C-alpha positions in Angstrom: 42.9 -13.2 -67.4 45.2 -11.1 -64.5 43.1 -10.6 -61.4 42.7 -9.4 -58.0 41.4 -11.9 -54.9 40.7 -11.7 -51.3 37.7 -13.3 -49.0 37.6 -12.9 -45.2 35.2 -14.7 -42.6 32.6 -12.5 -41.1 30.8 -13.1 -38.0 27.2 -11.8 -38.6 24.5 -12.7 -40.8 24.4 -12.6 -44.8 21.9 -10.3 -44.8 23.4 -8.1 -42.8 26.4 -7.7 -44.9 24.9 -7.3 -48.3 22.8 -4.5 -46.2 26.2 -3.0 -45.6 27.8 -3.4 -49.0 24.6 -1.8 -51.0 23.9 1.1 -48.6 27.5 3.0 -50.6 26.3 6.1 -48.8 27.6 4.7 -45.8 30.5 3.7 -47.0 32.6 6.3 -45.9 31.9 5.4 -42.2 34.2 1.9 -42.4 35.6 1.8 -46.3 38.6 3.3 -46.6 39.5 2.0 -50.0 36.1 3.0 -52.1 34.3 6.0 -51.9 30.6 6.9 -53.1 30.8 10.3 -55.4 26.8 10.2 -56.2 24.4 9.0 -53.7 21.5 9.6 -55.7 22.8 6.7 -57.8 22.1 3.0 -56.0 23.8 -0.3 -57.7 20.6 -1.0 -60.0 21.9 -3.4 -63.0 22.3 -2.0 -66.4 23.1 1.5 -64.8 25.8 3.4 -63.6 27.1 4.6 -60.4 30.2 7.0 -59.7 32.7 5.7 -57.2 36.3 6.4 -56.4 38.9 4.2 -55.0 41.8 5.5 -53.0 44.1 2.6 -53.4 46.9 3.9 -50.7 46.0 6.5 -47.5 47.3 9.7 -48.3 47.3 9.5 -52.4 44.9 10.7 -54.7 41.8 9.0 -55.2 40.9 7.5 -58.5 37.2 8.5 -60.0 35.4 6.0 -62.1 31.7 5.4 -63.2 31.2 1.6 -63.7 28.1 0.2 -65.1 26.8 -2.7 -62.6 26.4 -5.7 -64.3 24.9 -8.0 -61.8 22.2 -7.3 -58.3 22.3 -10.3 -57.0 20.5 -10.1 -53.5 22.5 -10.9 -50.6 24.4 -13.0 -52.6 26.4 -10.8 -55.3 27.5 -7.8 -56.7 29.2 -6.8 -60.0 30.3 -3.8 -61.7 32.3 -3.1 -64.8 34.5 -0.3 -65.5 36.0 -0.2 -69.0 38.8 2.2 -70.6 40.3 2.2 -74.2 42.2 -1.4 -73.5 41.5 -2.6 -70.3 38.0 -3.7 -68.5 38.3 -3.7 -64.9 35.4 -6.3 -63.3 34.5 -6.0 -59.5 33.0 -8.9 -58.2 31.9 -8.9 -54.5 30.0 -12.5 -53.7 28.8 -13.2 -50.1 28.2 -16.9 -48.8 27.3 -18.4 -46.0 29.5 -20.8 -44.1 27.3 -21.3 -40.9 25.1 -19.3 -38.5 25.8 -15.8 -38.4 28.5 -16.4 -40.2 29.6 -15.4 -43.6 32.0 -15.6 -46.2 32.7 -12.5 -48.3 34.5 -12.8 -51.8 36.2 -9.4 -53.6 37.8 -10.0 -57.0 39.0 -7.5 -59.6 39.2 -9.3 -63.4 41.5 -7.4 -66.0 41.3 -7.2 -69.6 41.5 -6.3 -73.0 45.0 -5.3 -74.6 46.5 -3.3 -71.5 45.9 -5.6 -68.6 49.1 -7.4 -68.6 51.0 -4.3 -68.9 49.6 -2.2 -66.3 49.3 -5.3 -63.3 52.6 -4.5 -62.4 51.9 -1.1 -61.5 48.3 -1.8 -60.0 48.8 -5.1 -58.2 50.5 -4.7 -55.0 48.6 -1.3 -54.1 45.4 -2.9 -54.8 45.5 -5.9 -53.4 46.3 -4.2 -50.3 43.2 -1.9 -50.9 41.0 -4.9 -51.4 42.4 -6.5 -48.3 41.9 -3.4 -46.1 38.4 -3.2 -47.1 37.8 -6.3 -46.4 38.9 -6.0 -43.0 37.1 -2.7 -42.6 33.9 -4.8 -43.5 34.4 -7.3 -41.5 34.5 -5.0 -38.6 32.2 -2.8 -39.4 29.7 -5.8 -40.0 30.8 -7.4 -36.4 30.3 -4.7 -34.6 27.0 -3.5 -36.0 25.8 -7.3 -35.5 26.9 -7.5 -31.5 25.3 -3.5 -31.6 22.0 -5.3 -32.7 22.6 -8.4 -30.0 22.9 -5.8 -27.1 19.9 -3.7 -28.2 17.2 -6.0 -28.5 
């Protein structure tokens, strides 16, 4: 199955990173890859959300309405978008790797009859987009974590 993958270590508690991930209405402050199109639609398993993605800054956003397939607080968020011939599963996972250290994993799994044909056109821009998002999450979460320490 064709897929895209990235991971990054973040100097922040897993619960803090989770709160940043599920607050999609605040993605606009740190995320230049995925955008929330409707803050009234939270991540609830079995429901859809309205999102868009921007593979490369300056290009047109691609809007989609995936179905949330898993919300496992502090650990995993999954959603699935489909078009005829293509399924695209997004998986966002968090893992403790030390005290206030979290590893963020992001995968996109593509399946369906069109997956292998479309991957050469999607792969590089999408890979750069997910890597950019992981880096932005790291920067934002670590800044939030430092701010929390100074405000105690």
